[in-house]
C-alpha positions in Angstrom: 7.4 -31.5 -3.5 7.0 -33.0 0.0 9.6 -31.8 2.5 10.2 -28.6 0.7 10.4 -25.5 2.8 7.3 -23.2 2.5 7.8 -20.3 0.0 8.4 -16.9 1.5 5.4 -14.4 1.0 5.7 -12.4 -2.2 5.6 -8.7 -1.4 4.9 -6.4 -4.3 7.6 -3.8 -4.7 6.7 -0.3 -3.6 7.3 2.5 -6.0 8.5 5.7 -4.3 10.7 8.8 -4.4 12.3 10.6 -1.5 12.6 14.3 -2.3 14.3 17.2 -0.4 17.4 17.4 1.8 16.8 18.0 5.5 13.0 18.6 5.0 12.3 15.4 3.1 9.1 14.0 1.8 8.4 10.5 0.7 6.2 10.3 -2.4 4.6 6.8 -2.8 3.1 5.8 -6.1 0.5 3.1 -5.4 -0.9 0.6 -7.8 -4.5 -0.5 -7.9 -5.4 -2.3 -4.7 -2.0 -1.6 -3.1 -2.2 -0.7 0.6 0.1 0.7 3.3 -0.2 2.1 6.8 1.3 5.1 8.5 1.7 6.8 11.8 -1.2 9.2 12.5 -0.6 12.7 11.4 2.3 11.9 9.0 0.4 12.2 5.7 1.0 15.4 3.7 -1.3 14.8 0.7 -3.0 12.1 -1.3 -4.8 11.8 -4.6 -8.6 11.5 -4.4 -8.7 7.8 -5.4 -6.6 6.8 -2.4 -9.0 5.9 0.4 -7.9 6.1 4.1 -9.1 4.5 7.2 -8.0 4.9 10.8 -8.0 1.6 12.7 -6.1 -0.5 15.3 -3.5 -2.9 13.9 -4.0 -6.7 14.3 -6.4 -9.3 13.0 -8.2 -10.4 16.1 -9.7 -8.3 18.9 -7.0 -9.5 21.3 -4.2 -8.4 18.9 -5.9 -5.0 18.4 -6.1 -4.4 22.2 -2.6 -5.6 22.8 -1.3 -3.4 20.0 -3.2 -0.4 21.4 -1.7 -1.0 24.9 1.8 -1.2 23.5 1.4 2.0 21.5 0.0 3.7 24.6 3.2 2.8 26.5 5.3 4.4 23.7 3.2 7.6 24.0 1.9 7.3 20.5 -1.6 7.3 19.0 -3.8 4.3 19.6 -4.5 4.1 15.9 -2.7 3.8 12.6 -4.0 5.2 9.3 -4.3 2.7 6.4 -4.2 3.9 2.7 -5.5 1.9 -0.2 -5.5 2.9 -3.9 -8.5 2.4 -6.2 -6.5 2.6 -9.4 -3.1 4.2 -9.7 -2.7 6.8 -6.9 -0.2 8.8 -4.9 0.3 9.7 -1.2 3.0 11.7 0.5 4.5 11.4 4.0 6.9 13.6 6.0 8.3 13.8 9.5 7.2 16.4 12.1 10.6 18.2 12.3 13.7 18.7 10.1 15.4 15.5 9.3 15.8 12.6 6.9 13.7 9.6 5.8 15.3 6.2 5.3 13.9 3.0 3.8 14.5 -0.5 5.1 13.6 -3.5 2.9 12.9 -6.3 5.3 12.8 -10.0 4.4 10.4 -12.4 6.0 11.1 -12.5 9.7 13.8 -9.8 9.5 13.6 -7.1 12.2 15.0 -3.7 12.9 14.8 -1.8 16.2 14.1 2.0 15.9 13.9 4.9 18.4 10.5 6.0 19.6 8.5 8.1 17.1 10.8 7.0 14.2 8.2 5.0 12.4 6.7 6.9 9.4 4.9 4.3 7.2 5.2 0.7 5.9 3.6 -1.9 3.7 0.9 -3.9 5.4 3.1 -7.0 5.6 5.4 -5.3 8.1 4.5 -6.0 11.8 4.8 -3.0 14.1 5.5 -3.9 17.8 7.0 -2.4 20.9 10.3 -3.9 22.2 11.8 -3.5 25.7 15.5 -3.4 26.2 16.2 -6.3 28.4 19.3 -5.0 30.2 18.8 -2.9 33.3 21.7 -0.6 32.3 20.1 0.3 29.0 16.7 0.6 30.5 17.6 3.0 33.4 20.4 5.1 31.9 19.1 5.0 28.3 15.9 6.8 29.2 13.6 6.7 26.2 15.9 4.0 24.8 14.2 1.6 27.2 11.3 1.4 24.9 12.0 0.8 21.2 9.9 0.2 18.1 10.3 -3.2 16.5 9.5 -3.6 12.8 9.4 -7.1 11.3 9.2 -8.0 7.6 8.3 -8.8 5.0 8.0 -5.5 3.3 9.3 -1.9 3.1 9.3 0.3 6.1 10.2 4.0 6.2 11.5 5.8 9.3 12.2 9.5 10.0 14.7 11.2 12.5 16.5 14.5 12.8 19.5 15.9 11.0 21.6 13.8 8.7 22.2 10.0 9.0 25.4 8.0 9.2 25.2 4.3 8.7 27.6 1.7 10.1 27.9 -1.9 9.2 29.4 -3.6 12.3 31.3 -6.9 12.0 30.9 -9.6 14.6 32.1 -8.3 18.0 32.9 -4.8 16.6 31.8 -2.0 19.1 30.4 1.5 18.4 29.9 4.0 21.2 27.0 6.4 20.5 25.2 9.2 22.4 22.0 7.2 23.3 19.7 9.9 21.9 21.4 9.8 18.5 20.6 6.2 17.7 18.0 6.0 14.9 17.7 2.3 14.2 19.7 -1.0 14.3 19.4 -4.6 13.2 18.0 -7.0 15.8 21.3 -8.8 15.7 23.1 -5.8 17.3 23.5 -6.0 21.0 22.5 -2.7 22.8 23.5 -1.6 26.2 24.5 1.6 28.1 28.0 1.9 29.6 29.9 4.3 31.9 32.5 6.1 29.8 35.2 8.5 30.9 35.6 10.3 34.2 33.5 12.7 36.3 35.5 15.7 35.0 34.7 14.8 31.4 31.1 14.3 32.2 30.7 17.5 34.1 32.7 19.9 31.9 32.8 18.1 28.5 29.0 18.1 28.2 29.0 14.6 26.8 27.3 12.9 29.8 28.5 9.9 31.9 26.9 7.2 29.7 27.0 6.1 26.1 25.1 3.5 24.2 27.3 0.5 23.4 26.4 -1.2 20.1 28.1 -4.5 19.4 27.9 -6.2 16.0 27.2 -7.9 13.8 24.7 -5.7 12.1 23.7 -2.3 10.8 23.5 0.8 13.0 22.0 4.2 11.8 22.9 7.3 13.8 21.4 10.8 13.5 23.3 14.1 13.7 20.5 16.1 15.4 17.9 15.0 18.0 14.7 16.9 18.6 15.8 17.6 22.2 19.0 19.3 21.0 17.0 21.3 18.5 14.7 22.4 21.3 17.6 23.5 23.5 19.2 25.5 20.6 15.9 27.3 19.9 15.1 27.9 23.6 14.8 31.6 24.6 18.0 32.8 26.4 20.0 29.9 25.0 23.8 30.6 25.0 26.5 28.6 23.5 27.8 27.6 26.9 24.6 26.0 28.0 25.4 22.7 26.1 28.6 22.2 28.1 27.6 23.5 31.5 28.1 21.2 34.5 24.5 21.4 35.5 23.4 20.6 32.0 25.7 17.6 31.9 24.3 16.3 35.2 20.8 16.8 33.9 21.5 14.8 30.7 22.3 11.8 32.9 18.7 11.6 34.1 16.9 12.8 31.0 16.6 11.3 27.5 16.6 12.2 23.9 13.6 11.8 21.6 
């Protein structure tokens, strides 16, 4: 009927299973003609009838070049890998270090913001872009948090990060303070900034740093228990239990960022 709102795109449900605990793998069962795309190097296996092609994202040449430029800024590969099934097939994906995989089912126009390198794979209806935190505080003191991945529906998107996940559903105006490196993803409706917390003594001798991410609702926030930088520090030769809370390390954390 005239005047009716256009119908939302129909996205075919994705059949999948996430197996494992802290070394998880996502098994995706594709139907004939079903397609998805993934970050380069994240595929673990595929059946022979699943074809793959590495290409730039976007329809036009301009969109492809802009997407490549954005991905270069994030330090990621210029290309994405597309998988398409010729008949029922299967493909498996996993992260590059111990952690968990989480699914987000995004409606048309719905977006989530994710930390750099979090993206694993998604249905082709999902748009993958780079977003810049607008506030100077978040950009300067948040380090890697200045550049985030923005994923917009419709479709299913899977992300990966370290350790275990804790999910918060913030109400309007509710505030959550988080170590900036421990933020995995959050709804676009959540306001993100970096704030000064505590005193100099706490920062120098408590090992928590001078700044925390301030997440203000409404919306969902996903936090990880282990970052790749913390894992590297723990595995570093000569690492002692006191290193994490030393004054010099606390100062260094102000000017470095988590992955």
